[in-house]
Structures are given as structure tokens and as C-alpha cells.
C-alpha positions, -999 to +999 in steps of 0.1 A: -629-036-579-599-023-588-600+012-595-631+013-563-599+000-543-585+029-551-608+056-544-614+039-514-577+045-501-579+081-516-555+075-544-562+097-575-565+078-607-557+103-635-565+095-671-542+112-696-565+105-731-530+129-750-514+098-740-531+071-744-545+086-780-506+082-787-500+048-774-529+034-791-521+054-826-484+045-828-487+014-843-503+028-878-466+043-875-453+016-901-472+037-925-457+067-914-422+081-937-390+069-918-383+106-900-420+104-888-420+071-880-388+073-860-402+103-839-438+084-831-422+053-819-399+073-794-428+095-784-446+060-777-419+045-760-415+076-740-453+074-725-450+039-722-421+040-699-443+066-677-469+043-674-470+035-631-502+015-628-501-026-628-501-035-661-506-068-679-498-074-717-517-102-734-507-108-769-515-140-792-492-160-806-509-161-839-518-124-843-512-117-878-520-078-872-490-070-847-461-093-842-460-106-806-420-085-805-445-057-801-463-069-774-432-081-754-418-048-763-447-029-747-443-049-719-406-039-713-409-006-715-440-003-691-421-007-656-434-035-638-454-051-665-460-088-668-466-100-705-482-134-715-486-149-750-516-167-755-513-199-776-538-201-803-545-166-802-546-139-825-556-105-830-585-111-813-602-129-784-620-159-796-643-181-773-625-210-768-602-187-754-617-168-729-613-186-697-577-186-704-576-149-707-602-144-677-582-166-656-545-145-666-564-114-657-574-124-624-543-142-617-528-107-626-552-085-600-550-112-576-507-107-579-501-147-583-477-156-610-488-170-641 
């Protein structure tokens, strides 16, 4: 619905696949040598600073794969992004938290504060 609304207004939403790949793959940088890691992290930060779409970053407080600091930093780097820490969620979306997840997305899309 949100994308359809942009299309109706005549906005062009261009998806940069290379930039998306960079943003997605950089968390693996922890396995790189120091010099390569620093460069990868900087490129990811630069890419996130260029995001110009409303962004909601949701992170679980029980995520053992990526510390919540990573989610917070992602939100800090994206201009105007909102960060939400979801209690009881790890790096997955367990059914008991689906309604909380959906409520956050709906509130965000409709412009309501959390």
C-alpha cells in the first residue's frame, strides 16, 4: 500500500541492489582482517547515511547473533530512522510476538509514535 501510494503520486522508488547487498553483507565483516573490516564498516555507514525512505529498525533484546548496539547504530545512521527494541525477541520472529511486530509497523506507517 505504501509503495502504491508513492507510485500514484508519481514518485520513483529506485532500488539500488548493489547498495542493498553491501548493507546486508557487512555484518559478516567481523570475520575479516582489521583493515578490510574498517573499510567495509565505513562503506556500510556511508550507504546507510544515504537512505532517504522512512525507516523503522526493530531489534530483539534477546538477539544473540547481532547485539542491539548494531540495531541502534543502524537507526542512528539512517536519517530520521526510528529504533524499536522488542522485548523477548531474538534474531527471529516468534509467533507470540507477531502482534507486537505488526502493531509497530502499522503505527510507523501511519505516523503514530510508539
